[in-house]
Backbone as ProteinMPNN parsed JSONL, in Angstrom:
{"seq_chain_A": "XXXXXXXXXXXXXXXXXXXXXXXXXXXXXXXXXXXXXXXXXXXXXXXXXXXXXXXXXXXXXXXXXXXXXXXXXXXXXXXXXXXXXXXXXXXXXXXXXXXXXXXXXXXXXXXXXXXXXXXXXXXXXXXXXXXXXXXXXXXXXXXXXXXXXXXXXXXXXXXXXXXXXXXXXXXXXXXXXXXXXXXXXXXXXXXXXXXXXXXXXXXXXXXXXXXXXXXXXXXXXXXX", "coords_chain_A": {"N_chain_A": [[90.381, 238.48, 53.074], [89.061, 240.147, 55.868], [88.264, 239.6, 58.355], [87.307, 237.828, 60.997], [85.545, 234.95, 61.114], [82.784, 232.779, 62.005], [80.481, 230.048, 62.286], [77.577, 228.287, 62.523], [75.375, 225.02, 62.713], [71.693, 225.117, 63.311], [69.279, 224.067, 65.405], [66.665, 224.746, 64.98], [63.413, 225.002, 63.476], [63.229, 226.895, 61.355], [65.568, 228.292, 60.781], [68.517, 228.271, 58.775], [71.283, 228.855, 58.727], [73.476, 230.091, 61.637], [75.652, 232.564, 61.991], [78.726, 234.562, 62.6], [80.764, 237.492, 62.605], [83.896, 239.568, 62.856], [85.853, 242.384, 62.313], [88.949, 242.643, 61.884], [90.377, 244.491, 60.919], [90.252, 247.6, 59.342], [88.628, 247.424, 56.307], [87.298, 246.056, 53.154], [84.838, 243.678, 52.171], [84.058, 241.498, 49.614], [80.557, 240.731, 48.967], [78.763, 237.652, 48.212], [75.981, 237.19, 45.713], [73.008, 236.042, 47.16], [70.28, 233.795, 48.008], [68.875, 233.645, 50.346], [67.666, 235.081, 53.206], [68.574, 237.405, 56.114], [68.536, 238.056, 59.431], [70.364, 240.552, 61.202], [72.48, 241.516, 63.651], [73.86, 244.025, 64.222], [77.307, 245.706, 65.333], [78.799, 248.421, 66.23], [81.078, 250.929, 67.146], [80.403, 251.322, 69.798], [77.55, 250.8, 69.735], [74.63, 249.149, 68.966], [72.63, 247.756, 66.456], [69.725, 246.477, 65.028], [68.853, 244.417, 61.986], [67.039, 243.68, 59.194], [68.143, 242.1, 56.397], [67.632, 241.723, 53.164], [67.388, 239.11, 50.648], [70.064, 238.953, 48.123], [70.597, 239.9, 44.86], [72.613, 240.485, 43.451], [76.362, 240.59, 43.553], [78.068, 242.461, 46.042], [80.004, 245.168, 47.518], [81.218, 245.223, 50.867], [81.79, 247.529, 53.518], [83.905, 248.039, 56.333], [84.705, 248.651, 59.552], [87.779, 248.54, 61.896], [87.015, 246.193, 64.683], [84.333, 246.254, 64.163], [81.341, 244.343, 64.748], [79.174, 241.282, 63.602], [76.308, 239.617, 63.921], [74.549, 236.995, 62.243], [71.676, 235.564, 61.495], [70.427, 233.344, 59.307], [68.011, 232.556, 57.341], [65.979, 229.643, 56.321], [64.698, 228.388, 53.112], [61.424, 229.802, 52.24], [60.615, 230.821, 54.636], [59.535, 233.71, 56.285], [58.855, 237.024, 57.432], [55.907, 238.565, 58.182], [55.216, 240.977, 58.02], [57.432, 241.896, 56.493], [57.607, 240.672, 53.88], [59.57, 238.831, 51.233], [59.534, 239.922, 48.677], [59.677, 242.633, 49.565], [61.847, 243.729, 50.934], [64.072, 242.914, 49.12], [67.447, 243.192, 48.035], [67.848, 244.699, 49.922], [68.69, 246.557, 53.072], [67.166, 246.743, 56.213], [66.641, 248.634, 58.796], [65.313, 247.865, 62.059], [63.068, 249.359, 64.248], [64.564, 250.892, 67.314], [64.273, 249.602, 70.805], [64.937, 249.546, 73.886], [68.252, 249.749, 75.054], [69.06, 247.012, 74.614], [67.074, 245.987, 73.215], [64.508, 245.766, 70.353], [61.988, 246.881, 68.367], [59.371, 244.973, 66.995], [56.343, 244.323, 65.006], [53.769, 244.899, 67.521], [55.512, 244.662, 69.41], [58.389, 244.843, 71.88], [61.528, 243.018, 71.412], [64.065, 241.205, 72.819], [67.375, 241.758, 71.975], [68.95, 239.077, 70.088], [71.711, 236.517, 70.896], [74.751, 234.697, 69.555], [74.442, 232.476, 70.902], [71.852, 232.043, 71.824], [70.267, 232.337, 69.608], [68.345, 230.449, 67.805], [66.547, 229.912, 70.017], [65.533, 232.385, 69.922], [64.412, 232.903, 67.418], [62.549, 230.747, 67.329], [60.736, 231.944, 69.306], [59.679, 234.027, 67.737], [58.487, 232.999, 65.87], [56.492, 231.385, 67.306], [54.883, 233.886, 68.072], [53.738, 234.146, 65.855], [55.059, 236.047, 64.079], [56.984, 235.113, 62.614], [57.242, 233.036, 59.78], [56.747, 230.141, 58.007], [56.15, 229.065, 54.814], [55.206, 226.194, 53.276], [54.971, 225.829, 50.508], [57.134, 227.007, 49.013], [59.37, 225.444, 49.429], [58.48, 223.024, 48.167], [58.094, 223.794, 45.521], [61.061, 224.418, 45.256], [61.914, 221.826, 45.24], [60.818, 220.729, 43.021], [58.137, 219.531, 43.609], [54.759, 219.03, 42.948], [52.328, 221.161, 43.112], [48.582, 221.364, 44.413], [47.53, 223.884, 43.088], [47.183, 226.751, 40.9], [49.649, 227.337, 38.484], [50.513, 229.946, 37.836], [49.367, 230.954, 40.283], [51.02, 229.937, 41.983], [53.568, 231.097, 41.183], [53.166, 233.795, 41.915], [52.814, 233.376, 44.64], [55.24, 232.547, 45.595], [57.233, 234.715, 44.588], [56.418, 236.597, 46.02], [57.121, 235.957, 48.513], [59.943, 234.873, 48.493], [60.701, 237.105, 47.16], [62.01, 236.543, 44.819], [62.366, 234.882, 41.643], [62.22, 231.637, 40.514], [63.979, 230.763, 38.628], [66.08, 232.772, 39.253], [66.914, 232.19, 41.61], [67.975, 229.643, 40.991], [70.056, 230.403, 39.315], [71.622, 231.643, 41.132], [72.493, 230.01, 42.86], [73.97, 228.251, 41.215], [75.772, 229.676, 40.387], [77.22, 229.866, 42.877], [78.107, 227.415, 43.364], [79.606, 226.931, 41.285], [81.769, 228.732, 41.891], [82.915, 227.465, 44.378], [83.874, 225.309, 43.524], [85.998, 226.264, 41.524], [87.507, 227.396, 43.559], [88.421, 225.458, 44.986], [90.337, 224.427, 43.21], [89.855, 223.1, 41.031], [89.74, 222.817, 37.119], [88.891, 225.538, 35.067], [87.392, 224.998, 32.45], [86.317, 222.716, 32.978], [84.85, 223.306, 35.338], [82.924, 224.954, 33.981], [81.648, 222.917, 32.511], [80.675, 221.322, 34.384], [79.113, 222.844, 36.058], [77.17, 223.419, 34.163], [77.237, 225.535, 32.014], [76.922, 227.442, 28.987], [79.253, 228.205, 27.909], [82.662, 229.607, 28.625], [82.402, 232.303, 28.679], [79.923, 232.547, 29.271], [80.019, 231.695, 32.067], [81.872, 233.504, 33.145], [80.578, 235.9, 32.841], [78.071, 235.306, 34.586], [79.684, 234.814, 37.212], [80.744, 237.148, 37.914], [78.465, 238.872, 38.134], [76.901, 237.503, 40.162], [78.95, 236.761, 42.071], [81.031, 238.453, 42.103], [83.447, 238.222, 41.039], [85.914, 237.052, 38.641], [86.143, 234.189, 37.413], [89.182, 233.317, 36.824], [90.059, 234.889, 39.105], [88.982, 233.661, 41.158], [90.047, 230.956, 40.814], [92.749, 231.24, 41.138], [92.651, 231.934, 43.967], [93.323, 229.323, 45.184], [95.837, 228.864, 45.227], [96.84, 230.896, 46.542]], "CA_chain_A": [[89.253, 238.444, 53.98], [89.602, 241.026, 56.84], [87.452, 239.57, 59.359], [87.085, 236.405, 61.633], [84.318, 234.317, 60.713], [82.348, 231.517, 62.372], [78.888, 229.802, 61.829], [77.025, 226.73, 63.166], [74.086, 224.666, 62.298], [70.834, 225.314, 64.039], [68.045, 223.225, 65.415], [65.258, 225.577, 64.697], [63.014, 224.542, 61.679], [63.093, 227.948, 60.476], [66.923, 228.821, 60.674], [69.541, 227.832, 58.041], [72.821, 228.958, 59.7], [73.809, 231.016, 62.522], [77.134, 233.06, 61.52], [78.945, 235.866, 63.32], [82.244, 237.984, 62.039], [84.513, 240.396, 63.763], [86.717, 242.891, 61.636], [90.337, 242.987, 62.59], [91.232, 245.837, 60.612], [89.508, 248.512, 58.255], [88.701, 247.013, 55.02], [86.149, 245.984, 52.287], [84.904, 242.424, 51.439], [82.805, 241.345, 48.523], [79.657, 239.567, 49.494], [78.13, 236.996, 46.951], [74.503, 237.096, 45.895], [72.437, 235.017, 48.073], [69.018, 233.518, 47.704], [68.523, 233.414, 51.517], [67.613, 236.264, 53.682], [68.813, 237.44, 57.605], [68.447, 239.015, 60.628], [71.724, 240.925, 61.487], [72.789, 242.28, 64.513], [75.306, 244.826, 63.785], [77.697, 246.417, 66.421], [79.82, 249.436, 65.747], [81.422, 252.247, 67.931], [79.41, 250.969, 71.094], [75.999, 250.902, 69.331], [73.804, 247.743, 68.401], [71.451, 247.885, 65.49], [69.282, 244.948, 64.296], [68.532, 244.769, 60.679], [66.727, 242.513, 58.17], [69.057, 241.992, 55.311], [66.871, 240.918, 52.248], [67.88, 238.123, 49.451], [70.739, 239.766, 47.095], [70.551, 239.392, 43.541], [74.108, 240.882, 42.708], [77.449, 240.615, 44.461], [78.268, 243.962, 46.455], [81.276, 245.433, 48.48], [80.793, 245.842, 52.38], [82.753, 248.248, 54.11], [83.896, 248.04, 57.661], [85.942, 249.126, 60.455], [88.298, 247.266, 62.989], [86.122, 246.161, 65.755], [82.858, 245.81, 63.763], [80.965, 242.755, 65.009], [77.956, 241.267, 63.171], [75.74, 238.217, 64.11], [73.569, 236.892, 61.13], [70.799, 234.527, 61.537], [69.871, 233.166, 57.754], [66.692, 231.532, 57.505], [65.495, 228.842, 55.339], [63.591, 229.297, 52.049], [60.002, 229.837, 52.629], [60.356, 231.432, 55.962], [59.502, 235.213, 56.025], [58.317, 237.766, 58.345], [54.708, 238.806, 57.452], [55.483, 242.585, 57.79], [58.466, 241.896, 55.672], [57.716, 239.548, 52.804], [60.908, 238.663, 50.633], [59.621, 241.053, 47.875], [59.651, 244.326, 50.105], [63.066, 243.739, 51.379], [65.146, 242.326, 47.97], [68.584, 243.927, 47.926], [67.801, 246.098, 50.6], [68.915, 246.56, 54.534], [66.172, 247.655, 56.619], [66.793, 249.075, 60.312], [64.278, 247.963, 62.737], [63.233, 250.364, 65.478], [65.335, 250.545, 68.678], [63.217, 249.81, 71.802], [65.879, 250.031, 74.602], [69.622, 249.769, 74.435], [69.131, 245.655, 74.363], [65.904, 245.446, 72.473], [63.856, 246.389, 69.057], [60.37, 246.56, 68.077], [58.871, 244.089, 65.736], [55.135, 244.102, 65.42], [53.639, 245.542, 68.525], [56.06, 244.282, 71.031], [59.913, 244.9, 71.787], [62.264, 241.697, 71.868], [65.47, 241.237, 73.123], [68.376, 241.375, 70.772], [69.736, 237.711, 70.276], [73.101, 236.327, 70.522], [75.129, 233.72, 68.975], [74.048, 231.16, 71.475], [70.54, 231.906, 71.746], [69.489, 232.849, 68.104], [67.759, 229.516, 67.775], [65.251, 230.192, 70.644], [64.811, 233.75, 69.494], [63.796, 232.762, 66.156], [61.194, 230.024, 67.562], [59.826, 232.824, 69.987], [58.986, 234.887, 66.844], [57.402, 232.011, 65.327], [55.243, 231.404, 68.38], [54.154, 234.903, 68.089], [53.437, 234.531, 64.315], [56.023, 236.886, 63.672], [58.032, 234.381, 61.469], [56.16, 232.112, 59.282], [57.213, 229.227, 56.847], [55.274, 228.596, 53.81], [55.986, 224.906, 52.583], [55.138, 225.884, 49.023], [58.361, 227.449, 48.187], [60.348, 223.999, 49.489], [57.943, 222.394, 47.258], [58.773, 224.508, 44.21], [62.594, 224.158, 44.811], [62.076, 220.454, 45.004], [60.043, 220.036, 41.912], [57.078, 218.724, 43.799], [53.627, 219.743, 42.336], [50.969, 221.588, 44.227], [47.159, 221.401, 43.755], [47.12, 225.261, 42.861], [47.631, 226.932, 39.234], [50.958, 227.826, 38.163], [50.516, 231.394, 38.172], [49.284, 231.443, 41.794], [52.359, 229.409, 42.742], [54.442, 232.14, 41.128], [53.077, 234.877, 42.722], [53.023, 233.577, 45.91], [56.804, 232.387, 45.639], [57.807, 235.599, 44.34], [56.224, 237.56, 47.324], [57.454, 235.262, 49.999], [61.39, 235.112, 48.409], [61.475, 238.192, 46.377], [62.95, 236.192, 43.671], [61.783, 233.826, 40.617], [62.98, 230.228, 40.907], [65.065, 230.682, 38.003], [67.024, 233.52, 39.648], [67.597, 231.275, 42.778], [69.039, 228.515, 40.264], [71.295, 231.042, 38.509], [72.556, 232.247, 42.27], [73.13, 228.81, 43.569], [74.766, 227.465, 40.152], [77.202, 230.422, 40.44], [77.894, 229.734, 44.124], [78.763, 225.887, 43.175], [80.855, 227.164, 40.335], [82.823, 229.47, 42.612], [83.253, 226.843, 45.283], [84.539, 224.375, 42.612], [87.081, 227.004, 41.47], [88.294, 227.608, 44.759], [88.966, 224.136, 45.375], [91.404, 224.077, 42.215], [88.966, 222.529, 39.577], [90.083, 223.659, 36.126], [88.034, 226.313, 34.695], [86.657, 224.447, 31.561], [85.835, 221.574, 33.925], [83.593, 223.906, 36.241], [81.912, 225.315, 32.845], [80.84, 221.681, 31.943], [79.929, 220.407, 35.677], [77.75, 223.485, 36.346], [75.99, 223.581, 33.019], [77.095, 227.008, 31.419], [77.19, 227.157, 27.655], [80.766, 228.515, 27.595], [83.483, 230.213, 29.544], [82.272, 233.703, 28.627], [78.577, 232.688, 29.987], [79.924, 231.615, 33.445], [82.382, 234.558, 33.525], [79.365, 237.122, 33.217], [77.536, 235.004, 35.789], [80.435, 234.804, 38.293], [81.07, 238.67, 38.034], [77.566, 239.461, 38.663], [76.545, 237.04, 41.772], [80.165, 236.288, 42.945], [81.881, 239.734, 42.302], [84.829, 237.709, 40.857], [86.24, 236.331, 37.595], [86.798, 232.754, 37.12], [90.137, 233.457, 37.073], [90.43, 235.287, 40.273], [88.626, 232.491, 41.882], [90.825, 229.943, 40.755], [93.849, 231.775, 42.157], [92.698, 231.795, 45.618], [93.628, 228.126, 45.69], [97.341, 228.999, 45.286], [97.324, 231.818, 47.523]], "C_chain_A": [[89.982, 239.285, 55.297], [88.895, 241.113, 58.097], [87.699, 238.045, 59.538], [85.647, 236.024, 61.348], [83.871, 233.04, 61.367], [81.013, 231.345, 62.276], [78.72, 228.404, 62.622], [75.719, 226.68, 62.743], [72.876, 225.094, 63.563], [69.734, 224.229, 64.186], [66.751, 223.748, 65.222], [64.712, 225.35, 63.36], [62.858, 225.811, 60.898], [64.554, 228.582, 60.287], [67.726, 227.87, 59.831], [70.775, 227.689, 58.625], [72.8, 230.015, 60.804], [75.385, 231.57, 62.344], [77.289, 234.221, 62.579], [80.437, 236.227, 62.581], [82.559, 239.271, 63.009], [85.718, 240.833, 63.077], [87.882, 242.782, 62.281], [91.231, 243.676, 62.031], [90.019, 246.462, 59.704], [89.617, 247.574, 57.096], [87.203, 246.754, 54.166], [85.908, 244.471, 51.892], [83.804, 242.32, 50.32], [81.911, 240.204, 49.079], [78.92, 239.262, 48.556], [76.634, 237.402, 46.954], [74.011, 235.994, 46.869], [70.863, 235.118, 48.034], [68.086, 233.431, 49.39], [68.394, 235.101, 52.154], [68.173, 236.24, 55.26], [68.665, 238.245, 58.382], [69.842, 239.248, 60.962], [71.635, 241.628, 62.425], [74.038, 242.983, 64.603], [75.837, 245.697, 64.887], [78.9, 247.099, 65.864], [79.789, 250.588, 66.537], [80.42, 252.024, 69.059], [77.825, 250.681, 70.905], [75.68, 249.885, 68.617], [72.76, 248.225, 67.747], [70.967, 246.484, 65.12], [68.364, 245.245, 63.184], [67.894, 243.443, 60.071], [67.424, 242.783, 56.694], [68.296, 240.996, 54.0], [68.028, 240.044, 51.297], [68.867, 239.135, 48.478], [70.949, 239.065, 45.974], [72.047, 239.818, 42.539], [75.037, 240.824, 44.087], [77.686, 242.19, 44.986], [79.388, 243.844, 47.68], [80.591, 245.589, 49.871], [81.797, 246.227, 52.962], [82.63, 248.16, 55.625], [84.973, 248.326, 58.298], [86.583, 248.216, 61.56], [87.388, 247.302, 63.895], [84.654, 245.996, 65.482], [82.463, 244.717, 64.078], [79.389, 242.716, 64.299], [77.736, 239.812, 63.497], [74.707, 238.096, 63.212], [72.725, 235.592, 61.367], [70.124, 234.539, 59.851], [68.96, 232.14, 57.899], [66.469, 230.46, 56.117], [64.309, 229.061, 54.174], [62.533, 228.536, 52.457], [59.665, 230.453, 53.941], [60.462, 233.044, 55.594], [59.01, 235.806, 57.35], [57.195, 238.465, 57.876], [54.878, 240.498, 57.178], [56.579, 242.831, 56.649], [58.506, 241.07, 54.584], [59.026, 239.781, 52.106], [60.538, 240.043, 49.643], [60.111, 242.685, 48.454], [61.328, 244.62, 50.566], [64.314, 243.149, 50.536], [65.928, 243.288, 47.989], [68.442, 245.153, 48.764], [68.143, 245.583, 52.332], [67.948, 247.286, 55.077], [66.451, 247.388, 58.267], [65.659, 248.91, 61.08], [64.411, 248.914, 64.01], [63.869, 249.911, 66.516], [64.15, 250.443, 69.803], [64.302, 250.151, 72.99], [67.449, 249.905, 74.13], [69.867, 248.115, 73.977], [67.913, 245.072, 73.72], [65.455, 246.123, 71.263], [62.535, 246.163, 69.319], [60.356, 246.03, 66.681], [57.315, 243.961, 65.989], [54.786, 245.285, 66.534], [54.48, 245.429, 69.933], [57.869, 244.824, 70.743], [60.359, 243.334, 72.044], [63.575, 241.968, 72.008], [66.425, 240.931, 72.104], [69.009, 239.91, 71.28], [71.088, 237.78, 70.185], [73.487, 235.271, 69.898], [74.663, 232.296, 69.379], [72.66, 231.133, 71.498], [69.453, 232.298, 70.683], [68.339, 231.621, 67.719], [66.251, 229.737, 68.532], [64.693, 231.616, 70.243], [63.914, 233.436, 68.338], [62.368, 231.712, 66.498], [60.35, 230.813, 68.473], [59.084, 233.602, 68.889], [57.972, 234.116, 66.342], [56.231, 231.748, 65.994], [54.371, 232.565, 68.493], [53.737, 235.062, 66.526], [54.119, 235.732, 63.789], [57.041, 236.397, 62.67], [56.97, 233.103, 61.05], [56.856, 231.199, 58.108], [56.341, 228.694, 55.864], [55.935, 227.345, 53.076], [55.815, 225.016, 50.809], [56.228, 226.234, 48.245], [59.671, 226.191, 48.308], [59.759, 223.148, 48.235], [58.33, 222.892, 45.742], [60.311, 224.351, 44.098], [62.846, 222.557, 44.617], [61.456, 219.824, 43.798], [58.94, 219.576, 42.223], [56.002, 219.611, 43.15], [52.674, 219.922, 43.481], [49.485, 221.673, 43.741], [46.584, 222.794, 43.822], [47.629, 225.337, 41.497], [48.761, 227.365, 39.457], [51.136, 229.276, 38.323], [50.392, 232.028, 39.611], [50.666, 230.927, 42.606], [53.551, 230.554, 42.377], [54.516, 233.202, 41.839], [53.356, 234.883, 43.981], [54.754, 233.33, 46.288], [57.761, 233.714, 45.479], [57.678, 236.856, 45.591], [56.796, 237.265, 48.394], [59.007, 235.397, 49.794], [61.576, 236.403, 47.821], [62.194, 237.681, 45.03], [61.925, 235.244, 42.897], [62.68, 232.586, 41.082], [63.822, 230.297, 40.175], [66.129, 231.567, 38.521], [67.62, 232.935, 40.934], [68.706, 230.266, 42.097], [70.439, 229.215, 39.696], [72.386, 231.503, 39.996], [73.308, 230.836, 42.748], [74.109, 228.175, 42.528], [76.136, 228.391, 40.284], [77.896, 230.122, 41.818], [78.633, 228.358, 44.134], [79.821, 226.219, 42.338], [82.016, 227.743, 41.298], [83.385, 228.351, 43.673], [84.198, 226.01, 44.675], [85.795, 224.952, 42.052], [88.105, 227.249, 42.643], [88.706, 226.579, 45.448], [90.003, 223.664, 44.391], [90.883, 223.577, 41.153], [89.451, 223.406, 38.633], [88.99, 224.551, 35.547], [87.038, 225.756, 33.571], [85.982, 223.38, 32.031], [84.505, 222.157, 34.601], [82.538, 224.344, 34.975], [81.25, 224.12, 32.584], [80.129, 220.898, 33.292], [78.873, 221.476, 36.067], [76.779, 224.008, 35.457], [76.293, 224.674, 32.388], [77.322, 226.681, 29.944], [78.512, 227.395, 27.417], [81.172, 229.169, 28.775], [82.753, 231.726, 29.931], [80.8, 233.776, 29.608], [78.863, 232.543, 31.407], [81.04, 232.99, 33.935], [81.392, 235.636, 33.894], [78.381, 236.597, 34.786], [78.275, 235.14, 36.994], [80.592, 236.425, 38.77], [79.811, 239.435, 38.648], [77.066, 238.749, 40.069], [77.469, 236.846, 42.476], [80.78, 237.646, 43.346], [83.162, 239.399, 41.742], [84.788, 237.121, 39.765], [86.473, 234.988, 37.966], [88.32, 232.485, 37.745], [90.821, 233.836, 38.472], [90.139, 234.253, 41.299], [89.464, 231.168, 41.936], [92.021, 229.944, 41.36], [93.805, 231.843, 43.607], [93.091, 230.758, 46.119], [94.963, 228.057, 45.969], [97.781, 230.137, 46.335], [97.307, 231.326, 49.101]], "O_chain_A": [[91.148, 239.126, 55.657], [88.796, 242.112, 58.809], [88.106, 237.238, 58.702], [84.721, 236.834, 61.38], [84.685, 232.122, 61.262], [80.289, 232.336, 62.181], [79.569, 227.695, 63.162], [74.991, 227.63, 62.458], [73.285, 225.362, 64.693], [69.335, 223.584, 63.217], [65.77, 223.015, 65.343], [65.352, 225.464, 62.314], [62.347, 225.744, 59.78], [64.58, 229.52, 59.491], [67.656, 226.675, 60.12], [71.277, 226.622, 58.978], [71.905, 230.854, 60.707], [76.28, 230.779, 62.641], [76.381, 234.724, 63.241], [81.133, 235.348, 62.072], [81.74, 239.845, 63.728], [86.668, 240.052, 63.053], [87.761, 242.846, 63.504], [92.436, 243.707, 62.28], [88.997, 245.831, 59.431], [90.67, 246.961, 56.926], [86.145, 247.242, 54.564], [86.826, 243.967, 51.246], [82.816, 243.052, 50.255], [82.283, 239.112, 49.509], [78.335, 240.137, 47.918], [76.086, 237.865, 47.955], [74.78, 235.118, 47.264], [70.243, 236.181, 48.027], [66.882, 233.195, 49.491], [68.927, 236.086, 51.643], [68.256, 235.117, 55.756], [68.653, 239.407, 57.974], [70.58, 238.265, 61.035], [70.777, 242.509, 62.368], [75.094, 242.511, 65.023], [75.028, 246.437, 65.448], [79.795, 246.564, 65.208], [78.758, 251.242, 66.692], [79.494, 252.836, 69.054], [77.052, 250.392, 71.818], [76.355, 249.615, 67.623], [71.982, 249.024, 68.268], [71.712, 245.521, 64.944], [67.401, 246.01, 63.229], [68.225, 242.317, 60.443], [67.091, 243.748, 56.008], [68.413, 239.773, 53.936], [69.236, 240.28, 51.258], [68.313, 240.164, 48.091], [71.369, 237.908, 45.931], [72.363, 239.538, 41.383], [74.67, 240.95, 45.255], [77.432, 243.088, 44.183], [79.613, 242.923, 48.465], [79.459, 246.066, 49.947], [82.774, 245.483, 53.05], [81.534, 248.191, 56.185], [86.094, 248.296, 57.789], [85.966, 247.271, 62.052], [86.822, 248.382, 64.067], [83.848, 245.667, 66.352], [83.216, 243.81, 63.725], [78.582, 243.645, 64.334], [78.604, 238.941, 63.421], [73.86, 238.989, 63.239], [73.356, 234.536, 61.403], [69.511, 235.47, 59.328], [69.123, 231.063, 58.474], [66.904, 230.742, 55.001], [63.282, 229.726, 54.31], [62.441, 227.369, 52.835], [58.492, 230.578, 54.292], [61.274, 233.527, 54.806], [58.781, 235.057, 58.299], [57.521, 239.168, 56.919], [54.62, 241.039, 56.103], [56.577, 243.864, 55.979], [59.641, 240.688, 54.299], [59.616, 240.839, 52.325], [61.16, 241.092, 49.808], [60.715, 243.578, 47.86], [61.845, 245.733, 50.473], [65.393, 242.92, 51.082], [65.407, 244.404, 47.967], [68.785, 246.298, 48.467], [67.885, 244.453, 52.746], [67.719, 248.406, 54.62], [66.473, 246.299, 58.841], [64.817, 249.79, 60.899], [65.439, 249.188, 64.629], [63.864, 248.709, 66.782], [63.157, 251.162, 69.687], [64.544, 251.358, 72.972], [67.773, 249.966, 72.944], [70.714, 247.864, 73.121], [67.722, 243.857, 73.672], [66.04, 247.186, 71.055], [62.026, 245.477, 70.205], [60.954, 246.366, 65.659], [56.954, 243.53, 67.084], [55.345, 246.381, 66.514], [54.253, 245.879, 71.056], [58.39, 245.091, 69.66], [59.697, 242.556, 72.731], [64.167, 242.858, 71.398], [66.309, 239.921, 71.41], [69.421, 239.627, 72.405], [71.705, 238.691, 69.632], [72.517, 234.615, 69.516], [74.516, 231.305, 68.664], [72.176, 230.057, 71.146], [68.246, 232.501, 70.813], [67.304, 232.101, 67.257], [65.154, 229.75, 67.973], [63.49, 231.877, 70.27], [62.72, 233.732, 68.374], [61.286, 231.929, 65.95], [59.174, 230.45, 68.519], [57.892, 233.842, 69.083], [56.783, 234.435, 66.343], [55.117, 231.829, 65.477], [53.231, 232.423, 68.935], [53.429, 236.174, 66.099], [53.503, 236.385, 62.946], [57.792, 237.127, 62.024], [56.193, 232.459, 61.754], [57.551, 231.805, 57.292], [55.722, 227.694, 56.228], [56.972, 227.423, 52.416], [56.478, 224.344, 50.019], [56.367, 225.911, 47.065], [60.621, 226.053, 47.536], [60.522, 222.657, 47.403], [58.891, 222.131, 44.954], [60.827, 224.173, 42.994], [63.788, 222.101, 43.969], [61.531, 218.619, 43.561], [58.368, 219.057, 41.264], [56.256, 220.773, 42.834], [52.344, 219.184, 44.41], [49.289, 222.085, 42.598], [45.515, 223.049, 44.377], [48.281, 224.46, 40.931], [49.031, 227.809, 40.573], [52.045, 229.676, 39.052], [50.923, 233.04, 40.069], [51.183, 231.443, 43.597], [54.378, 230.856, 43.237], [55.545, 233.633, 42.359], [53.908, 235.804, 44.583], [55.336, 233.937, 47.187], [58.83, 233.82, 46.079], [58.501, 237.7, 45.945], [57.033, 238.113, 49.254], [59.592, 235.962, 50.718], [62.7, 236.882, 47.973], [62.862, 238.426, 44.313], [60.855, 234.887, 43.391], [63.634, 232.624, 41.859], [64.873, 229.923, 40.694], [67.257, 231.152, 38.251], [68.773, 233.219, 41.258], [69.872, 230.093, 42.451], [71.561, 228.71, 39.655], [73.606, 231.65, 39.927], [74.517, 230.712, 42.943], [75.073, 227.565, 42.991], [77.284, 227.948, 40.284], [79.126, 230.139, 41.854], [79.639, 228.184, 44.822], [80.951, 225.822, 42.623], [83.097, 227.162, 41.391], [84.609, 228.45, 43.768], [85.314, 225.915, 45.185], [86.757, 224.185, 42.057], [89.331, 227.269, 42.534], [89.339, 226.733, 46.492], [90.567, 222.594, 44.622], [91.605, 223.631, 40.158], [89.654, 224.582, 38.934], [87.909, 223.972, 35.661], [85.85, 226.035, 33.734], [84.95, 223.083, 31.43], [83.382, 221.667, 34.481], [81.353, 224.028, 35.086], [80.046, 224.291, 32.389], [79.233, 220.059, 33.207], [77.764, 221.06, 36.402], [75.846, 224.766, 35.722], [75.21, 225.066, 31.952], [77.918, 225.635, 29.687], [78.998, 226.652, 26.564], [80.449, 229.353, 29.755], [82.583, 232.188, 31.059], [80.539, 234.667, 30.416], [78.104, 233.161, 32.154], [80.95, 233.406, 35.09], [81.349, 236.183, 34.996], [78.106, 237.309, 35.752], [77.634, 235.584, 37.947], [80.542, 236.759, 39.954], [79.925, 240.368, 39.442], [76.855, 239.478, 41.038], [77.191, 236.696, 43.665], [81.017, 237.99, 44.504], [84.058, 240.227, 41.906], [83.734, 236.524, 39.547], [87.104, 234.794, 39.006], [88.636, 231.786, 38.707], [91.836, 233.301, 38.916], [90.939, 233.993, 42.198], [89.536, 230.447, 42.931], [92.449, 228.991, 42.011], [94.797, 231.812, 44.334], [93.323, 230.758, 47.328], [95.363, 227.299, 46.852], [98.901, 230.213, 46.84], [97.711, 232.079, 49.987]]}, "name": "protein", "num_of_chains": 1, "seq": "XXXXXXXXXXXXXXXXXXXXXXXXXXXXXXXXXXXXXXXXXXXXXXXXXXXXXXXXXXXXXXXXXXXXXXXXXXXXXXXXXXXXXXXXXXXXXXXXXXXXXXXXXXXXXXXXXXXXXXXXXXXXXXXXXXXXXXXXXXXXXXXXXXXXXXXXXXXXXXXXXXXXXXXXXXXXXXXXXXXXXXXXXXXXXXXXXXXXXXXXXXXXXXXXXXXXXXXXXXXXXXXX"}
């Protein structure tokens, strides 16, 4: 790891986690696939940009230089910006237009760039202006609840909002769970069993795609 990382919980009904990083040296970190999306405030060489980072279906390397800073607001499932539903930003990073040095454009208004402390208030203000919406059907699907609408309608709505199918989200979360167990020192074959993979090769393919590392690499991290 080539950066300093911190995170905190949020009291906003729309926000899952607020996090920040600061690179302590030049480097490259492998970022795992993630079924959530984020608003990012990226600071580099004295310039600040606000970006939307969509859900990621594959792990990818992120390069950075010493001194780069990033604030992330990670949103709960079912939360989306109507201008940018999940299917339009999947596996993409979208830079929003700059307003002034400390603001950006979203919709027809400029908004002050948030910081680590006021990110909750920022999210709630976007929601009050109908620029951040939460659709309960996504939570219902993820919790196995039945909704009074057709299955095809649910699938289309779920895909539009999240950019992902329910099965892809399940695969990503299973891979992240397996990675966490391996990093804790759980034996590889036991992780195969606990995570419900067919065999070790199946888990290896999944972790290489979604985490960017093999089971052996993750297991060795425990002893480093």
